[in-house]
N, CA, C and O atoms as a GROMACS GRO file, in nm:
protein
  424
    1UNK      N    1  -1.033  -1.508  -0.520
    1UNK     CA    2  -0.901  -1.496  -0.583
    1UNK      C    3  -0.795  -1.449  -0.473
    1UNK      O    4  -0.805  -1.349  -0.401
    2UNK      N    5  -0.674  -1.557  -0.477
    2UNK     CA    6  -0.588  -1.556  -0.341
    2UNK      C    7  -0.489  -1.406  -0.420
    2UNK      O    8  -0.512  -1.372  -0.536
    3UNK      N    9  -0.391  -1.340  -0.339
    3UNK     CA   10  -0.326  -1.224  -0.369
    3UNK      C   11  -0.227  -1.254  -0.396
    3UNK      O   12  -0.188  -1.366  -0.366
    4UNK      N   13  -0.132  -1.147  -0.480
    4UNK     CA   14  -0.001  -1.226  -0.579
    4UNK      C   15   0.115  -1.210  -0.470
    4UNK      O   16   0.168  -1.104  -0.438
    5UNK      N   17   0.150  -1.364  -0.407
    5UNK     CA   18   0.250  -1.400  -0.332
    5UNK      C   19   0.417  -1.313  -0.376
    5UNK      O   20   0.492  -1.256  -0.298
    6UNK      N   21   0.435  -1.333  -0.532
    6UNK     CA   22   0.515  -1.258  -0.599
    6UNK      C   23   0.509  -1.087  -0.527
    6UNK      O   24   0.612  -1.049  -0.471
    7UNK      N   25   0.411  -1.008  -0.532
    7UNK     CA   26   0.406  -0.850  -0.497
    7UNK      C   27   0.426  -0.870  -0.332
    7UNK      O   28   0.512  -0.798  -0.281
    8UNK      N   29   0.353  -0.960  -0.246
    8UNK     CA   30   0.384  -0.985  -0.122
    8UNK      C   31   0.540  -0.989  -0.066
    8UNK      O   32   0.574  -0.941   0.042
    9UNK      N   33   0.631  -1.057  -0.164
    9UNK     CA   34   0.755  -1.119  -0.128
    9UNK      C   35   0.828  -0.972  -0.208
    9UNK      O   36   0.951  -0.964  -0.202
   10UNK      N   37   0.787  -0.910  -0.248
   10UNK     CA   38   0.867  -0.798  -0.300
   10UNK      C   39   0.878  -0.665  -0.159
   10UNK      O   40   0.962  -0.596  -0.102
   11UNK      N   41   0.744  -0.689  -0.157
   11UNK     CA   42   0.708  -0.566  -0.032
   11UNK      C   43   0.767  -0.591   0.090
   11UNK      O   44   0.815  -0.498   0.154
   12UNK      N   45   0.769  -0.721   0.135
   12UNK     CA   46   0.874  -0.793   0.252
   12UNK      C   47   1.012  -0.746   0.228
   12UNK      O   48   1.081  -0.696   0.317
   13UNK      N   49   1.050  -0.761   0.110
   13UNK     CA   50   1.195  -0.733   0.109
   13UNK      C   51   1.228  -0.586   0.134
   13UNK      O   52   1.329  -0.559   0.198
   14UNK      N   53   1.164  -0.510   0.097
   14UNK     CA   54   1.174  -0.335   0.074
   14UNK      C   55   1.163  -0.267   0.226
   14UNK      O   56   1.222  -0.167   0.270
   15UNK      N   57   1.037  -0.385   0.313
   15UNK     CA   58   1.016  -0.285   0.446
   15UNK      C   59   1.061  -0.417   0.566
   15UNK      O   60   1.017  -0.447   0.676
   16UNK      N   61   1.162  -0.469   0.485
   16UNK     CA   62   1.263  -0.562   0.591
   16UNK      C   63   1.280  -0.471   0.763
   16UNK      O   64   1.285  -0.532   0.870
   17UNK      N   65   1.283  -0.393   0.757
   17UNK     CA   66   1.316  -0.340   0.828
   17UNK      C   67   1.235  -0.188   0.934
   17UNK      O   68   1.234  -0.066   0.917
   18UNK      N   69   1.163  -0.304   1.065
   18UNK     CA   70   1.097  -0.227   1.104
   18UNK      C   71   0.913  -0.266   1.102
   18UNK      O   72   0.822  -0.258   1.184
   19UNK      N   73   0.928  -0.309   0.954
   19UNK     CA   74   0.773  -0.321   0.914
   19UNK      C   75   0.706  -0.487   1.049
   19UNK      O   76   0.775  -0.556   1.125
   20UNK      N   77   0.595  -0.490   1.030
   20UNK     CA   78   0.512  -0.637   1.080
   20UNK      C   79   0.409  -0.649   0.939
   20UNK      O   80   0.335  -0.569   0.882
   21UNK      N   81   0.452  -0.825   0.912
   21UNK     CA   82   0.334  -0.847   0.799
   21UNK      C   83   0.231  -0.887   0.903
   21UNK      O   84   0.263  -0.937   1.011
   22UNK      N   85   0.070  -0.855   0.854
   22UNK     CA   86   0.010  -0.898   0.941
   22UNK      C   87  -0.102  -0.966   0.769
   22UNK      O   88  -0.101  -0.918   0.656
   23UNK      N   89  -0.185  -1.089   0.823
   23UNK     CA   90  -0.312  -1.090   0.695
   23UNK      C   91  -0.421  -0.986   0.729
   23UNK      O   92  -0.461  -0.961   0.843
   24UNK      N   93  -0.465  -0.924   0.605
   24UNK     CA   94  -0.577  -0.852   0.666
   24UNK      C   95  -0.627  -0.861   0.482
   24UNK      O   96  -0.550  -0.874   0.387
   25UNK      N   97  -0.779  -0.850   0.480
   25UNK     CA   98  -0.851  -0.792   0.334
   25UNK      C   99  -0.834  -0.934   0.258
   25UNK      O  100  -0.846  -0.925   0.136
   26UNK      N  101  -0.812  -1.036   0.300
   26UNK     CA  102  -0.778  -1.167   0.222
   26UNK      C  103  -0.629  -1.136   0.152
   26UNK      O  104  -0.612  -1.196   0.046
   27UNK      N  105  -0.553  -1.077   0.184
   27UNK     CA  106  -0.425  -1.076   0.107
   27UNK      C  107  -0.312  -1.042   0.267
   27UNK      O  108  -0.305  -1.119   0.364
   28UNK      N  109  -0.246  -0.924   0.254
   28UNK     CA  110  -0.157  -0.900   0.340
   28UNK      C  111  -0.125  -0.765   0.379
   28UNK      O  112  -0.125  -0.692   0.280
   29UNK      N  113  -0.101  -0.710   0.477
   29UNK     CA  114  -0.062  -0.561   0.450
   29UNK      C  115   0.096  -0.570   0.613
   29UNK      O  116   0.132  -0.652   0.698
   30UNK      N  117   0.133  -0.438   0.571
   30UNK     CA  118   0.251  -0.429   0.655
   30UNK      C  119   0.215  -0.306   0.735
   30UNK      O  120   0.151  -0.210   0.691
   31UNK      N  121   0.266  -0.321   0.862
   31UNK     CA  122   0.277  -0.166   0.947
   31UNK      C  123   0.406  -0.141   1.014
   31UNK      O  124   0.493  -0.224   1.042
   32UNK      N  125   0.406  -0.016   1.035
   32UNK     CA  126   0.465   0.030   1.114
   32UNK      C  127   0.442   0.131   1.262
   32UNK      O  128   0.420   0.252   1.267
   33UNK      N  129   0.454   0.054   1.352
   33UNK     CA  130   0.422   0.117   1.482
   33UNK      C  131   0.301   0.077   1.528
   33UNK      O  132   0.261   0.130   1.631
   34UNK      N  133   0.205  -0.040   1.450
   34UNK     CA  134   0.109  -0.022   1.468
   34UNK      C  135  -0.002  -0.013   1.352
   34UNK      O  136  -0.107  -0.076   1.339
   35UNK      N  137   0.076   0.122   1.244
   35UNK     CA  138  -0.016   0.193   1.137
   35UNK      C  139   0.004   0.097   1.004
   35UNK      O  140   0.112   0.040   0.984
   36UNK      N  141  -0.073   0.087   0.941
   36UNK     CA  142  -0.078   0.014   0.823
   36UNK      C  143  -0.008   0.121   0.725
   36UNK      O  144  -0.047   0.237   0.720
   37UNK      N  145   0.091   0.075   0.652
   37UNK     CA  146   0.168   0.142   0.531
   37UNK      C  147   0.121   0.100   0.425
   37UNK      O  148   0.096   0.200   0.357
   38UNK      N  149   0.083  -0.025   0.349
   38UNK     CA  150   0.066  -0.107   0.233
   38UNK      C  151   0.043  -0.184   0.254
   38UNK      O  152   0.048  -0.229   0.368
   39UNK      N  153  -0.004  -0.254   0.134
   39UNK     CA  154  -0.027  -0.423   0.139
   39UNK      C  155  -0.091  -0.458  -0.006
   39UNK      O  156  -0.126  -0.381  -0.095
   40UNK      N  157  -0.094  -0.599  -0.002
   40UNK     CA  158  -0.147  -0.687  -0.158
   40UNK      C  159  -0.303  -0.661  -0.132
   40UNK      O  160  -0.360  -0.663  -0.023
   41UNK      N  161  -0.349  -0.639  -0.236
   41UNK     CA  162  -0.492  -0.697  -0.239
   41UNK      C  163  -0.524  -0.763  -0.340
   41UNK      O  164  -0.585  -0.689  -0.417
   42UNK      N  165  -0.511  -0.883  -0.387
   42UNK     CA  166  -0.553  -0.948  -0.479
   42UNK      C  167  -0.433  -0.935  -0.585
   42UNK      O  168  -0.327  -0.979  -0.543
   43UNK      N  169  -0.431  -0.879  -0.722
   43UNK     CA  170  -0.331  -0.848  -0.783
   43UNK      C  171  -0.296  -0.657  -0.764
   43UNK      O  172  -0.270  -0.595  -0.868
   44UNK      N  173  -0.298  -0.607  -0.675
   44UNK     CA  174  -0.302  -0.475  -0.637
   44UNK      C  175  -0.222  -0.444  -0.544
   44UNK      O  176  -0.217  -0.518  -0.446
   45UNK      N  177  -0.151  -0.343  -0.548
   45UNK     CA  178  -0.052  -0.256  -0.420
   45UNK      C  179  -0.169  -0.150  -0.357
   45UNK      O  180  -0.234  -0.069  -0.422
   46UNK      N  181  -0.175  -0.172  -0.225
   46UNK     CA  182  -0.263  -0.106  -0.150
   46UNK      C  183  -0.172   0.035  -0.104
   46UNK      O  184  -0.053   0.007  -0.089
   47UNK      N  185  -0.191   0.121  -0.089
   47UNK     CA  186  -0.066   0.238  -0.008
   47UNK      C  187  -0.165   0.300   0.054
   47UNK      O  188  -0.277   0.314   0.005
   48UNK      N  189  -0.123   0.351   0.184
   48UNK     CA  190  -0.167   0.495   0.255
   48UNK      C  191  -0.071   0.560   0.256
   48UNK      O  192   0.043   0.530   0.289
   49UNK      N  193  -0.136   0.712   0.195
   49UNK     CA  194  -0.092   0.812   0.162
   49UNK      C  195  -0.131   0.936   0.242
   49UNK      O  196  -0.076   1.045   0.230
   50UNK      N  197  -0.216   0.911   0.311
   50UNK     CA  198  -0.270   1.052   0.342
   50UNK      C  199  -0.388   1.154   0.241
   50UNK      O  200  -0.366   1.186   0.124
   51UNK      N  201  -0.485   1.185   0.302
   51UNK     CA  202  -0.555   1.224   0.191
   51UNK      C  203  -0.521   1.318   0.072
   51UNK      O  204  -0.569   1.318  -0.041
   52UNK      N  205  -0.401   1.417   0.142
   52UNK     CA  206  -0.364   1.522   0.028
   52UNK      C  207  -0.294   1.430  -0.083
   52UNK      O  208  -0.339   1.447  -0.196
   53UNK      N  209  -0.177   1.322  -0.070
   53UNK     CA  210  -0.081   1.252  -0.121
   53UNK      C  211  -0.180   1.180  -0.216
   53UNK      O  212  -0.151   1.153  -0.333
   54UNK      N  213  -0.296   1.153  -0.159
   54UNK     CA  214  -0.346   1.029  -0.228
   54UNK      C  215  -0.452   1.078  -0.356
   54UNK      O  216  -0.484   1.026  -0.462
   55UNK      N  217  -0.492   1.209  -0.284
   55UNK     CA  218  -0.584   1.276  -0.440
   55UNK      C  219  -0.465   1.317  -0.530
   55UNK      O  220  -0.493   1.347  -0.646
   56UNK      N  221  -0.310   1.323  -0.483
   56UNK     CA  222  -0.249   1.362  -0.615
   56UNK      C  223  -0.224   1.274  -0.667
   56UNK      O  224  -0.239   1.289  -0.788
   57UNK      N  225  -0.178   1.150  -0.631
   57UNK     CA  226  -0.166   1.035  -0.710
   57UNK      C  227  -0.278   0.977  -0.782
   57UNK      O  228  -0.260   0.906  -0.881
   58UNK      N  229  -0.388   1.001  -0.738
   58UNK     CA  230  -0.520   0.943  -0.824
   58UNK      C  231  -0.531   1.018  -0.923
   58UNK      O  232  -0.640   1.000  -0.978
   59UNK      N  233  -0.425   1.147  -1.005
   59UNK     CA  234  -0.452   1.158  -1.084
   59UNK      C  235  -0.354   1.119  -1.193
   59UNK      O  236  -0.343   1.180  -1.299
   60UNK      N  237  -0.281   1.008  -1.155
   60UNK     CA  238  -0.188   0.949  -1.172
   60UNK      C  239  -0.206   0.864  -1.287
   60UNK      O  240  -0.176   0.761  -1.226
   61UNK      N  241  -0.240   0.808  -1.442
   61UNK     CA  242  -0.283   0.652  -1.462
   61UNK      C  243  -0.236   0.585  -1.398
   61UNK      O  244  -0.118   0.600  -1.367
   62UNK      N  245  -0.334   0.453  -1.338
   62UNK     CA  246  -0.322   0.331  -1.305
   62UNK      C  247  -0.334   0.345  -1.193
   62UNK      O  248  -0.303   0.247  -1.126
   63UNK      N  249  -0.379   0.461  -1.124
   63UNK     CA  250  -0.422   0.470  -0.956
   63UNK      C  251  -0.571   0.503  -0.983
   63UNK      O  252  -0.645   0.572  -1.053
   64UNK      N  253  -0.569   0.395  -0.867
   64UNK     CA  254  -0.729   0.403  -0.818
   64UNK      C  255  -0.777   0.413  -0.649
   64UNK      O  256  -0.705   0.368  -0.560
   65UNK      N  257  -0.883   0.465  -0.630
   65UNK     CA  258  -0.944   0.458  -0.446
   65UNK      C  259  -0.934   0.315  -0.416
   65UNK      O  260  -0.984   0.225  -0.483
   66UNK      N  261  -0.863   0.302  -0.309
   66UNK     CA  262  -0.871   0.157  -0.230
   66UNK      C  263  -1.013   0.141  -0.159
   66UNK      O  264  -1.053   0.169  -0.046
   67UNK      N  265  -1.087   0.071  -0.299
   67UNK     CA  266  -1.224   0.070  -0.242
   67UNK      C  267  -1.286  -0.108  -0.320
   67UNK      O  268  -1.291  -0.139  -0.439
   68UNK      N  269  -1.334  -0.215  -0.162
   68UNK     CA  270  -1.305  -0.314  -0.187
   68UNK      C  271  -1.499  -0.352  -0.118
   68UNK      O  272  -1.559  -0.453  -0.156
   69UNK      N  273  -1.530  -0.301  -0.068
   69UNK     CA  274  -1.651  -0.249   0.044
   69UNK      C  275  -1.726  -0.154  -0.032
   69UNK      O  276  -1.827  -0.118   0.029
   70UNK      N  277  -1.710  -0.097  -0.153
   70UNK     CA  278  -1.819  -0.006  -0.210
   70UNK      C  279  -1.800   0.160  -0.134
   70UNK      O  280  -1.877   0.250  -0.169
   71UNK      N  281  -1.709   0.181  -0.050
   71UNK     CA  282  -1.675   0.299  -0.028
   71UNK      C  283  -1.608   0.312   0.021
   71UNK      O  284  -1.594   0.275   0.138
   72UNK      N  285  -1.483   0.414  -0.091
   72UNK     CA  286  -1.367   0.400  -0.109
   72UNK      C  287  -1.273   0.453   0.028
   72UNK      O  288  -1.328   0.534   0.102
   73UNK      N  289  -1.158   0.414   0.055
   73UNK     CA  290  -1.086   0.491   0.156
   73UNK      C  291  -1.021   0.570   0.209
   73UNK      O  292  -0.902   0.550   0.233
   74UNK      N  293  -1.073   0.658   0.235
   74UNK     CA  294  -0.949   0.825   0.239
   74UNK      C  295  -0.830   0.799   0.298
   74UNK      O  296  -0.785   0.744   0.399
   75UNK      N  297  -0.784   0.871   0.179
   75UNK     CA  298  -0.600   0.863   0.212
   75UNK      C  299  -0.530   0.779   0.189
   75UNK      O  300  -0.416   0.773   0.234
   76UNK      N  301  -0.597   0.668   0.089
   76UNK     CA  302  -0.572   0.545   0.051
   76UNK      C  303  -0.573   0.533  -0.123
   76UNK      O  304  -0.654   0.609  -0.176
   77UNK      N  305  -0.511   0.466  -0.196
   77UNK     CA  306  -0.471   0.451  -0.332
   77UNK      C  307  -0.406   0.300  -0.380
   77UNK      O  308  -0.310   0.237  -0.336
   78UNK      N  309  -0.502   0.270  -0.488
   78UNK     CA  310  -0.418   0.135  -0.541
   78UNK      C  311  -0.401   0.133  -0.601
   78UNK      O  312  -0.454   0.231  -0.653
   79UNK      N  313  -0.314   0.046  -0.716
   79UNK     CA  314  -0.274   0.058  -0.866
   79UNK      C  315  -0.242  -0.097  -0.873
   79UNK      O  316  -0.211  -0.167  -0.777
   80UNK      N  317  -0.253  -0.131  -0.986
   80UNK     CA  318  -0.244  -0.296  -1.060
   80UNK      C  319  -0.068  -0.334  -1.071
   80UNK      O  320   0.016  -0.270  -1.136
   81UNK      N  321  -0.046  -0.454  -0.989
   81UNK     CA  322   0.107  -0.437  -0.966
   81UNK      C  323   0.155  -0.483  -1.099
   81UNK      O  324   0.276  -0.502  -1.104
   82UNK      N  325   0.090  -0.505  -1.206
   82UNK     CA  326   0.110  -0.541  -1.372
   82UNK      C  327   0.201  -0.409  -1.404
   82UNK      O  328   0.314  -0.403  -1.453
   83UNK      N  329   0.113  -0.305  -1.358
   83UNK     CA  330   0.140  -0.138  -1.398
   83UNK      C  331   0.263  -0.111  -1.342
   83UNK      O  332   0.314  -0.002  -1.369
   84UNK      N  333   0.317  -0.182  -1.276
   84UNK     CA  334   0.453  -0.104  -1.176
   84UNK      C  335   0.567  -0.155  -1.167
   84UNK      O  336   0.568  -0.262  -1.106
   85UNK      N  337   0.718  -0.098  -1.226
   85UNK     CA  338   0.797  -0.180  -1.175
   85UNK      C  339   0.869  -0.181  -1.088
   85UNK      O  340   0.838  -0.074  -1.035
   86UNK      N  341   0.984  -0.241  -0.999
   86UNK     CA  342   1.006  -0.286  -0.861
   86UNK      C  343   1.094  -0.106  -0.828
   86UNK      O  344   1.122  -0.072  -0.713
   87UNK      N  345   1.119  -0.029  -0.929
   87UNK     CA  346   1.138   0.112  -0.888
   87UNK      C  347   1.043   0.172  -0.827
   87UNK      O  348   1.043   0.227  -0.717
   88UNK      N  349   0.947   0.158  -0.916
   88UNK     CA  350   0.778   0.275  -0.885
   88UNK      C  351   0.765   0.178  -0.766
   88UNK      O  352   0.796   0.222  -0.655
   89UNK      N  353   0.728   0.068  -0.777
   89UNK     CA  354   0.680  -0.036  -0.604
   89UNK      C  355   0.770   0.072  -0.493
   89UNK      O  356   0.713   0.146  -0.412
   90UNK      N  357   0.866   0.068  -0.503
   90UNK     CA  358   0.990   0.119  -0.373
   90UNK      C  359   0.955   0.243  -0.386
   90UNK      O  360   0.940   0.283  -0.271
   91UNK      N  361   0.929   0.344  -0.473
   91UNK     CA  362   0.862   0.443  -0.455
   91UNK      C  363   0.766   0.513  -0.368
   91UNK      O  364   0.769   0.601  -0.283
   92UNK      N  365   0.681   0.436  -0.425
   92UNK     CA  366   0.548   0.445  -0.358
   92UNK      C  367   0.532   0.402  -0.243
   92UNK      O  368   0.430   0.436  -0.184
   93UNK      N  369   0.635   0.309  -0.175
   93UNK     CA  370   0.645   0.279  -0.067
   93UNK      C  371   0.697   0.363   0.030
   93UNK      O  372   0.688   0.351   0.152
   94UNK      N  373   0.737   0.427  -0.017
   94UNK     CA  374   0.858   0.545   0.050
   94UNK      C  375   0.771   0.644   0.118
   94UNK      O  376   0.780   0.688   0.233
   95UNK      N  377   0.674   0.676   0.012
   95UNK     CA  378   0.590   0.810  -0.005
   95UNK      C  379   0.470   0.721   0.129
   95UNK      O  380   0.429   0.766   0.236
   96UNK      N  381   0.452   0.626   0.081
   96UNK     CA  382   0.329   0.571   0.225
   96UNK      C  383   0.427   0.568   0.333
   96UNK      O  384   0.420   0.673   0.397
   97UNK      N  385   0.533   0.472   0.389
   97UNK     CA  386   0.635   0.510   0.490
   97UNK      C  387   0.653   0.680   0.534
   97UNK      O  388   0.663   0.705   0.654
   98UNK      N  389   0.656   0.772   0.454
   98UNK     CA  390   0.727   0.908   0.430
   98UNK      C  391   0.579   0.961   0.588
   98UNK      O  392   0.600   1.003   0.701
   99UNK      N  393   0.438   0.929   0.514
   99UNK     CA  394   0.336   0.974   0.553
   99UNK      C  395   0.267   0.885   0.720
   99UNK      O  396   0.191   0.914   0.812
  100UNK      N  397   0.344   0.781   0.683
  100UNK     CA  398   0.262   0.695   0.829
  100UNK      C  399   0.348   0.723   0.958
  100UNK      O  400   0.323   0.708   1.078
  101UNK      N  401   0.485   0.781   0.875
  101UNK     CA  402   0.568   0.813   1.032
  101UNK      C  403   0.487   0.948   1.092
  101UNK      O  404   0.462   0.944   1.213
  102UNK      N  405   0.441   1.072   1.015
  102UNK     CA  406   0.372   1.163   1.090
  102UNK      C  407   0.267   1.074   1.184
  102UNK      O  408   0.234   1.155   1.270
  103UNK      N  409   0.212   0.977   1.206
  103UNK     CA  410   0.104   0.931   1.257
  103UNK      C  411   0.152   0.901   1.427
  103UNK      O  412   0.275   0.898   1.437
  104UNK      N  413   0.094   0.882   1.532
  104UNK     CA  414   0.155   0.854   1.655
  104UNK      C  415   0.124   0.689   1.641
  104UNK      O  416   0.024   0.650   1.581
  105UNK      N  417   0.226   0.589   1.707
  105UNK     CA  418   0.202   0.509   1.734
  105UNK      C  419   0.089   0.468   1.786
  105UNK      O  420   0.012   0.548   1.840
  106UNK      N  421   0.057   0.313   1.776
  106UNK     CA  422  -0.034   0.238   1.816
  106UNK      C  423  -0.075   0.152   1.915
  106UNK      O  424  -0.185   0.097   1.908
   0.00000   0.00000   0.00000
């Protein structure tokens, strides 16, 4: 299944300053200083939130672990594009960006 180009375009607009777009996981991802912030997998927004914030996010409706291999990635979450407004996407991206800014550059 191809990834949502519409969601990818939204992410590109929202992360236009300083983020690098790469193809990954059969979709796309966005990196800041070499660290992945978010991306698109099929019709899902994937986010790197850190373990604490990801655990909190997973308590919310529509949020699930980022798992495409049978082994969930710690500190990550994913949610269906159809369940999100543009404002919600922007809010989630900001949370992911805030976490990634705490990581050393690669």
